[in-house]
C-alpha positions as CSV (number, residue, x, y, z in Angstrom):
1,X,-85.1,-136.0,58.3
2,X,-82.7,-138.0,55.9
3,X,-83.7,-141.3,55.3
4,X,-80.0,-142.6,54.9
5,X,-76.4,-141.6,53.6
6,X,-77.6,-142.6,50.3
7,X,-80.2,-140.2,50.2
8,X,-78.1,-137.4,51.1
9,X,-75.7,-138.3,48.5
10,X,-78.5,-138.0,46.2
11,X,-79.8,-134.6,47.2
12,X,-76.4,-133.2,47.6
13,X,-75.8,-134.1,43.5
14,X,-78.9,-132.6,42.7
15,X,-77.2,-129.2,44.0
16,X,-73.8,-130.3,42.5
17,X,-75.2,-130.9,38.8
18,X,-73.1,-128.2,37.2
19,X,-69.8,-129.9,38.1
20,X,-71.2,-133.4,35.9
21,X,-68.7,-134.7,34.2
22,X,-66.3,-132.1,34.6
23,X,-62.9,-133.6,33.8
24,X,-61.1,-131.0,36.2
25,X,-63.8,-131.8,39.5
26,X,-63.2,-134.7,41.7
27,X,-65.5,-135.7,44.9
28,X,-63.3,-136.2,48.0
29,X,-64.8,-138.0,51.1
30,X,-64.1,-137.9,54.5
31,X,-63.8,-141.7,55.7
32,X,-65.5,-143.4,57.0
33,X,-69.1,-142.0,57.4
34,X,-68.6,-139.5,54.1
35,X,-67.7,-142.4,51.9
36,X,-71.4,-143.8,51.1
37,X,-72.7,-140.0,50.8
38,X,-69.6,-139.2,48.3
39,X,-69.8,-142.3,46.3
40,X,-73.4,-141.7,45.1
41,X,-72.6,-137.9,44.4
42,X,-69.5,-139.3,42.5
43,X,-71.6,-141.8,40.6
44,X,-74.4,-139.5,39.6
45,X,-72.1,-136.9,38.1
46,X,-69.4,-139.2,36.8
47,X,-66.7,-137.8,38.8
48,X,-63.7,-139.6,40.2
49,X,-64.0,-140.5,44.1
50,X,-60.9,-140.1,46.6
51,X,-60.6,-139.8,50.1
52,X,-58.8,-137.5,52.3
53,X,-56.7,-139.8,54.6
54,X,-56.3,-137.7,57.6
55,X,-57.8,-138.3,61.3
56,X,-58.2,-135.6,63.9
57,X,-56.4,-135.4,66.8
58,X,-58.7,-135.0,70.1
59,X,-58.2,-133.0,73.2
60,X,-56.8,-135.1,75.9
61,X,-59.8,-135.2,78.0
62,X,-62.7,-135.0,75.3
63,X,-61.1,-137.3,72.3
64,X,-64.2,-136.0,70.1
65,X,-63.1,-132.8,70.5
66,X,-60.6,-132.0,67.4
67,X,-57.7,-130.0,68.1
68,X,-55.9,-130.9,64.7
69,X,-55.7,-133.3,62.2
70,X,-52.7,-135.5,60.9
71,X,-52.1,-136.9,57.6
72,X,-49.2,-139.1,56.6
73,X,-47.0,-136.5,55.6
74,X,-48.3,-133.3,57.6
75,X,-50.1,-132.2,60.5
76,X,-52.5,-128.8,61.2
77,X,-53.2,-127.5,64.6
78,X,-56.0,-125.3,65.8
79,X,-55.9,-122.6,68.1
80,X,-57.8,-125.1,70.6
81,X,-54.2,-127.0,70.8
82,X,-52.4,-124.0,72.2
83,X,-52.4,-125.3,75.9
84,X,-52.1,-129.0,75.1
85,X,-48.8,-130.7,76.0
86,X,-46.7,-130.9,73.1
87,X,-45.4,-134.2,74.2
88,X,-49.2,-135.4,74.4
89,X,-49.7,-133.8,70.6
90,X,-46.3,-135.6,69.4
91,X,-47.6,-138.9,70.7
92,X,-50.7,-138.6,69.2
93,X,-49.4,-138.0,65.9
94,X,-46.9,-141.0,65.7
95,X,-50.0,-143.1,67.0
96,X,-52.5,-141.8,64.5
97,X,-49.9,-142.2,61.5
98,X,-49.5,-145.9,62.2
99,X,-53.4,-146.2,62.0
100,X,-53.4,-144.1,58.8
101,X,-50.4,-146.2,57.2
102,X,-52.8,-149.4,57.7
103,X,-55.4,-147.6,56.3
104,X,-53.6,-146.6,53.3
105,X,-52.9,-150.1,52.7
106,X,-56.7,-151.3,53.1
107,X,-58.3,-148.3,51.1
108,X,-55.4,-147.9,48.2
109,X,-53.9,-151.2,47.6
110,X,-51.6,-150.6,44.4
111,X,-53.5,-147.5,43.5
112,X,-51.6,-144.1,43.6
113,X,-53.9,-141.2,45.1
114,X,-54.9,-138.6,42.6
115,X,-53.4,-135.2,42.7
116,X,-55.3,-132.6,43.7
117,X,-53.1,-129.7,42.2
118,X,-55.3,-127.5,40.1
119,X,-58.3,-129.5,40.3
120,X,-62.2,-128.4,41.7
121,X,-61.9,-130.3,44.8
122,X,-65.4,-131.1,46.3
123,X,-65.5,-132.4,49.9
124,X,-68.3,-134.4,51.2
125,X,-68.8,-135.7,54.5
126,X,-72.2,-137.0,56.2
127,X,-72.4,-134.2,58.3
128,X,-70.4,-132.2,60.8
129,X,-70.6,-130.8,64.7
130,X,-68.3,-128.6,65.7
131,X,-66.7,-128.1,62.1
132,X,-63.0,-128.6,63.4
133,X,-62.3,-132.0,61.8
134,X,-63.6,-130.7,58.4
135,X,-61.8,-127.6,58.5
136,X,-58.6,-129.3,59.5
137,X,-59.0,-131.5,56.4
138,X,-59.7,-128.4,54.1
139,X,-56.6,-126.9,55.4
140,X,-54.5,-130.2,54.4
141,X,-56.3,-130.2,51.2
142,X,-55.4,-126.6,50.7
143,X,-51.8,-127.5,50.8
144,X,-52.1,-129.6,47.3
145,X,-53.0,-126.5,45.6
146,X,-56.6,-127.0,44.1
147,X,-58.2,-124.4,41.9
148,X,-61.2,-124.3,44.1
149,X,-62.4,-126.2,47.0
150,X,-66.5,-126.6,47.3
151,X,-67.8,-127.9,50.7
152,X,-71.0,-130.2,50.4
153,X,-72.7,-131.4,53.6
154,X,-76.2,-132.8,54.4
155,X,-76.3,-131.2,57.7
156,X,-74.5,-128.8,60.2
157,X,-75.2,-126.3,62.8
158,X,-75.0,-122.4,62.1
159,X,-72.0,-122.0,64.1
160,X,-70.0,-124.7,62.0
161,X,-71.2,-123.2,58.7
162,X,-70.0,-119.8,59.5
163,X,-66.5,-121.1,60.5
164,X,-66.4,-123.0,57.1
165,X,-67.8,-120.1,55.0
166,X,-64.9,-117.9,56.9
167,X,-62.0,-119.7,55.0
168,X,-60.8,-118.0,52.3
169,X,-59.9,-120.9,50.8
170,X,-63.5,-122.2,50.5
171,X,-65.1,-120.9,47.2
172,X,-68.5,-122.4,48.1
173,X,-70.3,-124.0,51.0
174,X,-73.7,-126.4,50.4
175,X,-75.5,-127.5,53.1
176,X,-78.9,-129.0,52.8
177,X,-79.7,-128.5,56.7
178,X,-78.7,-126.0,59.1
179,X,-80.7,-126.6,62.0
180,X,-80.4,-124.2,65.1
181,X,-81.5,-127.2,67.6
182,X,-78.6,-129.4,66.6
183,X,-77.2,-132.0,69.2
184,X,-75.5,-134.9,66.9
185,X,-75.3,-135.5,63.2
186,X,-77.3,-138.8,63.7
187,X,-80.2,-137.1,65.0
188,X,-80.9,-136.1,61.4
189,X,-80.8,-139.7,60.0
190,X,-83.4,-142.6,60.3
191,X,-80.4,-144.8,59.3
192,X,-76.9,-143.6,60.7
193,X,-75.4,-147.2,61.2
194,X,-71.7,-147.1,61.4
195,X,-69.5,-147.5,58.3
196,X,-66.6,-149.9,58.7
197,X,-63.4,-150.2,56.7
198,X,-64.8,-153.1,54.7
199,X,-67.6,-150.8,53.3
200,X,-64.8,-147.9,52.4
201,X,-62.6,-149.9,50.3
202,X,-65.6,-151.5,48.6
203,X,-67.5,-148.1,47.5
204,X,-63.9,-146.9,46.3
205,X,-63.4,-149.9,44.3
206,X,-66.7,-149.6,42.6
207,X,-66.1,-146.2,42.2
208,X,-63.3,-146.6,40.2
209,X,-64.8,-149.0,38.2
210,X,-67.9,-147.0,37.4
211,X,-66.0,-143.7,36.5
212,X,-65.7,-143.1,32.9
213,X,-63.4,-140.1,31.9
214,X,-65.5,-137.7,30.0
């Protein structure tokens, strides 16, 4: 049982200590819950903190089940989208992109996102359930041609870890807890309050202030 997201960030930083002060490494957190985790990791390792600005496309009758993911410029669909209406997918893509455009303004303001080409990208989240969302994010990041992709998670079920490890683009997968009795990510946190946009914006701002280029 973890205390909170900050606790898991400290624990993950210990597992990632070999990347400390590496000018070719970057922490990429998945908003919104992954940002407090990524912030602590980035601060302890003195690495820049970025986010993957994407949002999942949910299955029509079960929105929490991801069938793909969308960024401002691209889209990834999983096998689960095969029997889903193309009209639904196109409408959801446009709707999600409008949300992402607003988040881009909030999160980045006048800052230009870091280019990930040839960098060691360490993807951090507060945990995964099915793994579909983070796998979509990994595929989107892969399009930017990083030198390595490392996945660092506090908790995930064995099935999700298996899917992540099967991706040829993932160099290393770190997961602190892989329980067989898995119902939800929040089950393994004492404090699992929702993270809002204001918190994400503040942590990104603080991370940029605190980071010193080695």
